[in-house]
C-alpha beads as a LAMMPS data file, in Angstrom:
LAMMPS data file: protein, C-alpha beads

305 atoms
304 bonds

1 atom types
1 bond types

-500.0 500.0 xlo xhi
-500.0 500.0 ylo yhi
-500.0 500.0 zlo zhi

Masses

1 110.0

Atoms # bond

1 1 1 258.664 301.046 130.360
2 1 1 258.022 296.963 131.353
3 1 1 258.895 296.090 134.703
4 1 1 260.946 293.275 136.125
5 1 1 257.636 291.397 137.225
6 1 1 256.067 291.976 133.457
7 1 1 259.362 290.943 131.963
8 1 1 259.308 287.661 133.890
9 1 1 255.576 286.922 133.047
10 1 1 256.323 287.722 129.259
11 1 1 259.129 284.919 128.991
12 1 1 257.095 282.564 130.670
13 1 1 254.148 283.374 127.913
14 1 1 256.547 283.582 125.117
15 1 1 257.802 279.718 126.234
16 1 1 254.153 278.717 126.305
17 1 1 253.370 280.261 123.024
18 1 1 256.324 278.405 121.514
19 1 1 255.355 275.220 122.893
20 1 1 251.620 275.693 121.395
21 1 1 253.043 276.548 117.755
22 1 1 255.460 273.505 117.548
23 1 1 253.314 271.032 119.010
24 1 1 250.724 269.424 116.479
25 1 1 248.762 267.627 119.230
26 1 1 249.005 266.933 122.832
27 1 1 247.504 264.114 125.057
28 1 1 246.234 264.444 128.788
29 1 1 244.865 261.514 130.741
30 1 1 243.072 261.358 133.771
31 1 1 242.964 257.830 135.498
32 1 1 241.048 256.488 138.324
33 1 1 239.930 253.310 139.546
34 1 1 236.516 252.953 137.469
35 1 1 237.345 255.201 134.329
36 1 1 239.760 256.114 132.126
37 1 1 239.496 259.891 130.148
38 1 1 241.728 261.176 127.540
39 1 1 241.766 264.642 125.998
40 1 1 243.578 265.326 122.743
41 1 1 244.196 268.528 121.831
42 1 1 244.836 269.011 118.188
43 1 1 246.076 272.380 116.135
44 1 1 245.279 272.822 112.810
45 1 1 243.117 274.151 110.226
46 1 1 239.378 273.718 109.911
47 1 1 239.465 273.544 106.297
48 1 1 241.762 270.586 106.402
49 1 1 240.292 268.279 108.910
50 1 1 236.500 269.107 108.652
51 1 1 236.157 269.036 112.175
52 1 1 234.328 271.955 114.257
53 1 1 236.782 274.183 115.978
54 1 1 236.490 277.015 118.303
55 1 1 237.893 280.224 116.627
56 1 1 239.681 282.687 118.923
57 1 1 237.399 285.931 119.222
58 1 1 239.517 288.984 117.904
59 1 1 241.098 290.929 120.414
60 1 1 242.261 294.594 120.021
61 1 1 245.607 295.574 121.640
62 1 1 245.297 296.770 125.066
63 1 1 248.020 299.349 125.603
64 1 1 249.672 299.989 128.708
65 1 1 251.506 297.559 131.426
66 1 1 248.795 295.300 131.793
67 1 1 249.257 291.438 131.199
68 1 1 246.101 291.403 129.110
69 1 1 247.728 293.821 126.452
70 1 1 251.085 291.552 126.349
71 1 1 249.007 288.531 125.815
72 1 1 247.378 290.351 123.103
73 1 1 250.735 291.797 121.579
74 1 1 252.019 288.252 121.775
75 1 1 248.997 286.687 119.701
76 1 1 249.491 289.413 116.832
77 1 1 253.184 288.984 116.848
78 1 1 252.786 285.262 116.158
79 1 1 250.233 285.437 114.026
80 1 1 248.221 282.838 116.095
81 1 1 245.284 281.891 113.686
82 1 1 245.164 278.331 114.456
83 1 1 242.242 276.613 115.207
84 1 1 241.654 274.612 118.415
85 1 1 239.678 271.346 118.947
86 1 1 239.143 269.249 121.856
87 1 1 238.521 265.431 121.656
88 1 1 237.171 263.733 124.932
89 1 1 236.774 260.196 124.935
90 1 1 235.774 258.079 128.280
91 1 1 235.833 254.365 128.676
92 1 1 234.061 252.905 131.958
93 1 1 235.916 250.076 133.023
94 1 1 233.217 247.508 134.564
95 1 1 234.881 245.144 136.804
96 1 1 234.062 241.623 135.460
97 1 1 232.120 239.179 137.827
98 1 1 233.883 236.062 137.884
99 1 1 231.393 233.199 137.895
100 1 1 231.367 230.989 141.207
101 1 1 229.519 228.198 139.785
102 1 1 229.817 226.016 136.777
103 1 1 226.840 226.582 134.519
104 1 1 227.889 224.138 131.466
105 1 1 224.966 221.886 131.040
106 1 1 225.409 218.095 130.887
107 1 1 225.103 217.006 127.556
108 1 1 223.452 213.749 128.589
109 1 1 220.575 215.236 129.981
110 1 1 220.138 218.053 126.854
111 1 1 221.072 221.133 125.922
112 1 1 220.519 224.621 127.050
113 1 1 217.990 225.088 124.849
114 1 1 215.444 222.596 126.543
115 1 1 213.954 225.865 128.756
116 1 1 214.123 223.645 132.092
117 1 1 213.659 225.477 135.166
118 1 1 216.519 224.153 137.036
119 1 1 220.437 224.225 137.399
120 1 1 221.851 221.346 135.336
121 1 1 225.558 220.153 135.357
122 1 1 227.928 218.878 137.864
123 1 1 225.625 220.206 140.504
124 1 1 227.230 218.001 143.273
125 1 1 230.674 219.867 142.971
126 1 1 228.845 223.211 142.896
127 1 1 226.435 222.572 145.795
128 1 1 229.514 221.942 147.990
129 1 1 230.918 225.546 146.751
130 1 1 227.544 226.415 147.825
131 1 1 227.365 224.901 150.981
132 1 1 230.702 226.053 151.965
133 1 1 230.627 229.666 151.148
134 1 1 229.064 230.544 154.506
135 1 1 230.344 229.276 157.711
136 1 1 226.497 228.491 159.149
137 1 1 225.068 227.379 156.127
138 1 1 226.459 223.325 156.457
139 1 1 224.792 223.255 159.716
140 1 1 221.395 224.528 158.735
141 1 1 221.097 222.405 155.703
142 1 1 222.041 219.417 157.869
143 1 1 219.227 220.661 160.367
144 1 1 217.108 220.583 157.451
145 1 1 217.963 217.433 156.272
146 1 1 217.480 215.876 159.776
147 1 1 214.232 217.223 160.106
148 1 1 212.799 215.763 157.074
149 1 1 214.525 212.247 157.966
150 1 1 212.305 212.357 161.034
151 1 1 209.361 212.877 159.161
152 1 1 209.644 211.003 156.118
153 1 1 212.797 208.440 157.082
154 1 1 215.813 208.854 155.662
155 1 1 215.423 206.661 152.247
156 1 1 212.744 209.145 151.326
157 1 1 214.683 212.278 151.655
158 1 1 216.064 213.320 148.345
159 1 1 219.417 214.318 147.809
160 1 1 220.146 218.047 149.232
161 1 1 221.622 219.175 145.930
162 1 1 218.257 218.536 144.418
163 1 1 215.738 219.529 147.143
164 1 1 217.670 222.970 147.667
165 1 1 217.993 224.133 143.871
166 1 1 215.676 226.781 142.730
167 1 1 214.559 228.847 139.737
168 1 1 216.187 228.520 136.255
169 1 1 216.650 232.223 136.308
170 1 1 218.769 232.497 139.548
171 1 1 221.857 234.071 138.125
172 1 1 220.181 236.508 135.508
173 1 1 218.050 237.655 138.908
174 1 1 221.153 237.896 140.856
175 1 1 220.740 235.176 143.059
176 1 1 222.572 231.860 143.938
177 1 1 221.626 228.445 142.375
178 1 1 220.486 227.135 145.822
179 1 1 218.098 228.345 148.214
180 1 1 217.210 226.899 151.698
181 1 1 213.759 228.028 152.921
182 1 1 213.243 229.655 156.450
183 1 1 212.764 226.954 159.246
184 1 1 209.053 228.029 159.694
185 1 1 208.312 226.715 156.015
186 1 1 210.107 223.188 156.356
187 1 1 207.084 221.690 157.599
188 1 1 205.477 222.508 154.152
189 1 1 207.762 220.418 152.560
190 1 1 206.593 217.066 154.272
191 1 1 203.545 216.149 152.482
192 1 1 204.827 217.096 148.934
193 1 1 207.960 214.745 149.529
194 1 1 205.569 212.122 150.710
195 1 1 203.629 212.436 147.808
196 1 1 207.104 212.405 145.528
197 1 1 207.828 209.160 147.323
198 1 1 204.760 207.629 146.635
199 1 1 204.817 208.266 143.199
200 1 1 207.838 206.775 142.757
201 1 1 207.213 203.789 144.565
202 1 1 203.902 202.844 142.836
203 1 1 205.973 203.413 139.348
204 1 1 203.994 206.184 138.401
205 1 1 207.189 208.102 138.300
206 1 1 210.177 206.565 136.993
207 1 1 213.059 205.677 140.019
208 1 1 215.354 208.085 138.290
209 1 1 213.280 211.202 138.311
210 1 1 215.037 214.154 139.720
211 1 1 213.660 217.475 141.615
212 1 1 214.672 220.402 139.573
213 1 1 213.457 223.274 141.593
214 1 1 212.180 223.748 144.921
215 1 1 211.769 226.618 147.385
216 1 1 211.964 229.914 145.623
217 1 1 211.947 233.336 147.755
218 1 1 209.413 235.890 146.763
219 1 1 211.728 238.028 145.059
220 1 1 213.565 235.530 142.845
221 1 1 210.086 234.182 141.832
222 1 1 208.633 237.493 140.639
223 1 1 212.250 237.641 139.044
224 1 1 211.916 234.490 137.524
225 1 1 207.971 234.991 136.137
226 1 1 206.384 232.744 138.541
227 1 1 202.884 232.955 139.824
228 1 1 201.863 235.356 142.247
229 1 1 200.432 232.880 144.558
230 1 1 203.293 230.314 143.709
231 1 1 203.405 227.187 146.081
232 1 1 207.288 227.531 145.638
233 1 1 207.478 230.535 147.967
234 1 1 205.721 228.671 150.657
235 1 1 208.272 225.489 150.408
236 1 1 205.171 223.499 149.374
237 1 1 206.015 222.360 145.620
238 1 1 208.470 220.877 143.615
239 1 1 209.263 220.483 139.927
240 1 1 210.634 217.547 138.640
241 1 1 211.954 215.869 135.441
242 1 1 212.940 212.706 134.082
243 1 1 216.464 212.924 132.450
244 1 1 216.576 210.223 130.226
245 1 1 212.704 211.245 128.996
246 1 1 214.334 214.432 127.754
247 1 1 213.487 214.846 124.106
248 1 1 211.550 211.602 124.089
249 1 1 207.886 212.522 123.631
250 1 1 206.485 209.178 123.578
251 1 1 208.034 208.216 127.055
252 1 1 207.023 211.927 128.256
253 1 1 203.345 211.427 126.998
254 1 1 203.052 207.597 128.969
255 1 1 204.405 209.146 132.117
256 1 1 201.944 212.360 132.029
257 1 1 199.291 209.688 131.237
258 1 1 200.221 207.819 134.379
259 1 1 200.272 211.053 136.577
260 1 1 196.773 212.248 134.917
261 1 1 195.318 208.807 136.332
262 1 1 196.359 209.481 139.450
263 1 1 195.292 212.512 140.003
264 1 1 191.802 211.886 138.540
265 1 1 191.308 208.954 141.104
266 1 1 193.353 210.014 144.039
267 1 1 194.116 213.747 143.700
268 1 1 190.835 215.231 144.875
269 1 1 191.185 213.582 148.460
270 1 1 194.783 214.655 148.614
271 1 1 194.413 218.287 147.275
272 1 1 197.051 217.305 144.479
273 1 1 198.050 220.019 142.345
274 1 1 199.625 218.721 139.283
275 1 1 201.036 221.002 136.371
276 1 1 202.242 219.305 133.290
277 1 1 204.706 221.163 130.874
278 1 1 205.737 220.713 127.285
279 1 1 209.483 220.974 128.525
280 1 1 208.899 217.476 130.293
281 1 1 208.831 219.320 133.675
282 1 1 206.200 218.274 136.479
283 1 1 204.769 220.321 139.075
284 1 1 204.048 218.798 142.383
285 1 1 201.962 220.043 145.503
286 1 1 199.118 219.264 147.963
287 1 1 197.562 222.824 147.935
288 1 1 194.528 221.957 145.949
289 1 1 193.181 219.875 143.735
290 1 1 193.607 221.550 140.309
291 1 1 195.285 220.837 137.098
292 1 1 197.143 222.719 134.622
293 1 1 199.699 223.094 131.527
294 1 1 201.141 225.600 129.349
295 1 1 199.890 229.225 130.278
296 1 1 198.825 228.049 134.023
297 1 1 195.539 227.544 132.742
298 1 1 193.282 224.189 133.225
299 1 1 192.479 224.009 129.581
300 1 1 196.060 223.630 128.256
301 1 1 196.749 220.791 130.844
302 1 1 197.421 217.387 128.818
303 1 1 195.233 215.257 131.253
304 1 1 192.295 214.386 129.244
305 1 1 190.284 213.344 132.473

Bonds

1 1 1 2
2 1 2 3
3 1 3 4
4 1 4 5
5 1 5 6
6 1 6 7
7 1 7 8
8 1 8 9
9 1 9 10
10 1 10 11
11 1 11 12
12 1 12 13
13 1 13 14
14 1 14 15
15 1 15 16
16 1 16 17
17 1 17 18
18 1 18 19
19 1 19 20
20 1 20 21
21 1 21 22
22 1 22 23
23 1 23 24
24 1 24 25
25 1 25 26
26 1 26 27
27 1 27 28
28 1 28 29
29 1 29 30
30 1 30 31
31 1 31 32
32 1 32 33
33 1 33 34
34 1 34 35
35 1 35 36
36 1 36 37
37 1 37 38
38 1 38 39
39 1 39 40
40 1 40 41
41 1 41 42
42 1 42 43
43 1 43 44
44 1 44 45
45 1 45 46
46 1 46 47
47 1 47 48
48 1 48 49
49 1 49 50
50 1 50 51
51 1 51 52
52 1 52 53
53 1 53 54
54 1 54 55
55 1 55 56
56 1 56 57
57 1 57 58
58 1 58 59
59 1 59 60
60 1 60 61
61 1 61 62
62 1 62 63
63 1 63 64
64 1 64 65
65 1 65 66
66 1 66 67
67 1 67 68
68 1 68 69
69 1 69 70
70 1 70 71
71 1 71 72
72 1 72 73
73 1 73 74
74 1 74 75
75 1 75 76
76 1 76 77
77 1 77 78
78 1 78 79
79 1 79 80
80 1 80 81
81 1 81 82
82 1 82 83
83 1 83 84
84 1 84 85
85 1 85 86
86 1 86 87
87 1 87 88
88 1 88 89
89 1 89 90
90 1 90 91
91 1 91 92
92 1 92 93
93 1 93 94
94 1 94 95
95 1 95 96
96 1 96 97
97 1 97 98
98 1 98 99
99 1 99 100
100 1 100 101
101 1 101 102
102 1 102 103
103 1 103 104
104 1 104 105
105 1 105 106
106 1 106 107
107 1 107 108
108 1 108 109
109 1 109 110
110 1 110 111
111 1 111 112
112 1 112 113
113 1 113 114
114 1 114 115
115 1 115 116
116 1 116 117
117 1 117 118
118 1 118 119
119 1 119 120
120 1 120 121
121 1 121 122
122 1 122 123
123 1 123 124
124 1 124 125
125 1 125 126
126 1 126 127
127 1 127 128
128 1 128 129
129 1 129 130
130 1 130 131
131 1 131 132
132 1 132 133
133 1 133 134
134 1 134 135
135 1 135 136
136 1 136 137
137 1 137 138
138 1 138 139
139 1 139 140
140 1 140 141
141 1 141 142
142 1 142 143
143 1 143 144
144 1 144 145
145 1 145 146
146 1 146 147
147 1 147 148
148 1 148 149
149 1 149 150
150 1 150 151
151 1 151 152
152 1 152 153
153 1 153 154
154 1 154 155
155 1 155 156
156 1 156 157
157 1 157 158
158 1 158 159
159 1 159 160
160 1 160 161
161 1 161 162
162 1 162 163
163 1 163 164
164 1 164 165
165 1 165 166
166 1 166 167
167 1 167 168
168 1 168 169
169 1 169 170
170 1 170 171
171 1 171 172
172 1 172 173
173 1 173 174
174 1 174 175
175 1 175 176
176 1 176 177
177 1 177 178
178 1 178 179
179 1 179 180
180 1 180 181
181 1 181 182
182 1 182 183
183 1 183 184
184 1 184 185
185 1 185 186
186 1 186 187
187 1 187 188
188 1 188 189
189 1 189 190
190 1 190 191
191 1 191 192
192 1 192 193
193 1 193 194
194 1 194 195
195 1 195 196
196 1 196 197
197 1 197 198
198 1 198 199
199 1 199 200
200 1 200 201
201 1 201 202
202 1 202 203
203 1 203 204
204 1 204 205
205 1 205 206
206 1 206 207
207 1 207 208
208 1 208 209
209 1 209 210
210 1 210 211
211 1 211 212
212 1 212 213
213 1 213 214
214 1 214 215
215 1 215 216
216 1 216 217
217 1 217 218
218 1 218 219
219 1 219 220
220 1 220 221
221 1 221 222
222 1 222 223
223 1 223 224
224 1 224 225
225 1 225 226
226 1 226 227
227 1 227 228
228 1 228 229
229 1 229 230
230 1 230 231
231 1 231 232
232 1 232 233
233 1 233 234
234 1 234 235
235 1 235 236
236 1 236 237
237 1 237 238
238 1 238 239
239 1 239 240
240 1 240 241
241 1 241 242
242 1 242 243
243 1 243 244
244 1 244 245
245 1 245 246
246 1 246 247
247 1 247 248
248 1 248 249
249 1 249 250
250 1 250 251
251 1 251 252
252 1 252 253
253 1 253 254
254 1 254 255
255 1 255 256
256 1 256 257
257 1 257 258
258 1 258 259
259 1 259 260
260 1 260 261
261 1 261 262
262 1 262 263
263 1 263 264
264 1 264 265
265 1 265 266
266 1 266 267
267 1 267 268
268 1 268 269
269 1 269 270
270 1 270 271
271 1 271 272
272 1 272 273
273 1 273 274
274 1 274 275
275 1 275 276
276 1 276 277
277 1 277 278
278 1 278 279
279 1 279 280
280 1 280 281
281 1 281 282
282 1 282 283
283 1 283 284
284 1 284 285
285 1 285 286
286 1 286 287
287 1 287 288
288 1 288 289
289 1 289 290
290 1 290 291
291 1 291 292
292 1 292 293
293 1 293 294
294 1 294 295
295 1 295 296
296 1 296 297
297 1 297 298
298 1 298 299
299 1 299 300
300 1 300 301
301 1 301 302
302 1 302 303
303 1 303 304
304 1 304 305
């Protein structure tokens, strides 16, 4: 005889079994902030779907009042020979990072294929975005500009949106497009900017020359593939380029020849380091008399002197 408790359980089981036999498939979804999980349960024959199914084990009916016996009895009664398959699909949702800076290149100065080492586009607008993103940054930049002006004269201090431009790979490396060197390195930039002004005043570099890379933190320099002893890490070097010479090999060659002559006759007394690259970039520092080109070797320099 089946008692009241077993009858209630049997009724619940009957409803559950009927739901299983009349449903072709069900979907269950588990949602959270970063992922979506869906579990689909399908009932059908393994021979018609071609999928791998889990077959229920053969269970003999256990006599008595036990719940397991009732379950086995119902399995046999409804001929529950359907096969069960479970498919799980998980989609990870990664929040997209909105760009904080405009990375579109200015087509007047060239294309993204130029392999230039700096950030191009409307730098003034993006510099203001960077400058105002930190409550103390504008004051620190103003202090840096005042210091350089006191050492060089205001007319010899380049625009800060040029002087604070960092490596081309800033975005890929997870950095910002501008970097302010630590205060203890500010004095290192003075002789290099003095040389830069001298080269422009003497016509070795045209007046339209711009700085495209200056200080790089050691971690950014490493990520960007810079030399291990790069003078950019000590705020002692700048990379410059001439926008209107971009792609003009004749003009680039003339400018490089003028730089090489200056380096030959005056470079040793100044400890002038000159790097010339096929992209039109020019590296300037006063940290050792040397020259180099592609591959950072002296033999690869385009200087013939």
